[in-house]
N, C-alpha and C positions, 0 to 999 in steps of 0.2 A: 424401745424410745429412737424414733430416727437420729444417725447418726449425724453429725456436724457440716461431712460432707454429703452427704443426703440432702440435708435442709439446704444448703448453698447450690446442689443443681437444681432440686424442685424449685428455688427462687428464680435463676436462671433460666427454668424452662416457661417460668409463668408473666418472661419476659420483664424482670427486675434487672435491674442494672449496678454493679459495684461501683466505688470511686478509686481514684488511682491510688499506688500505694501509700503515697502518704496521705491519702484519706481514703481508706477502706471500707468505710461503712457504707454500710447498705443506702442506695437514692432510691428512695419511692420514685415511680413513675404514675401515680393515679390507684385510684382504688380497683378501677380494673385487675389490675397488674395483682392488687393486695385479694382480692376477692378470688384470681388462678390460685394464686399461692395458696393462700388458706383453705382452698378444696385442694389441691393437691395434697397439702399434707393429712390432712384430714383422712383421703384415701390412702395413702400410704401407713398412716396409722392403723387404719382399719385392716388392710391387708398383712399388718406385722402380725396384730390378734387374731385375723383368723387364723396365720400359720402354727402361731403359735396352738391355736385349738387343735388344729392338726396335727399338730405334733405327738399328741394323744395318742392317736390310732398307730401310733409306729412304737408302740408299747405292746407287747405281744399277750400282757395281761388285761389287756382293754378293754373287754366281751363287754365287760357290764356300763363303761362308759362309754361305748363307741357312738351311740347316740347321741348323746350329751354331745359330745363336740361335735356333730358334724349338724345340730342344730343352731348350738353358738357360734360353728363359721360361717351357716348360713343369714343368721338374723344378722351378725355385723355385716356379712353383705349388701342384706337389703335395707338397712341403714344407710348403706353409699347411694341406693336408688330414690332415697327421698331426700336426696342433697346434705347436706354437711350440717 
């Protein structure tokens, strides 16, 4: 799961703005920003899933599941090419 800081960073990267200290809520700046934000979050979540799958490869006893971990990572990355 993405951390709060990463969610905020992705929102800013998508061009979303935040209010003042008194009104810190997110100000939606249109559907383009929202769609870009959703795509960035989906990509970040996919990459975290890929890293989890690939972490199996670090286990010296993972020989039996090595190909499975690589296939899972490959399948998750392929989903990103289809769109979120």
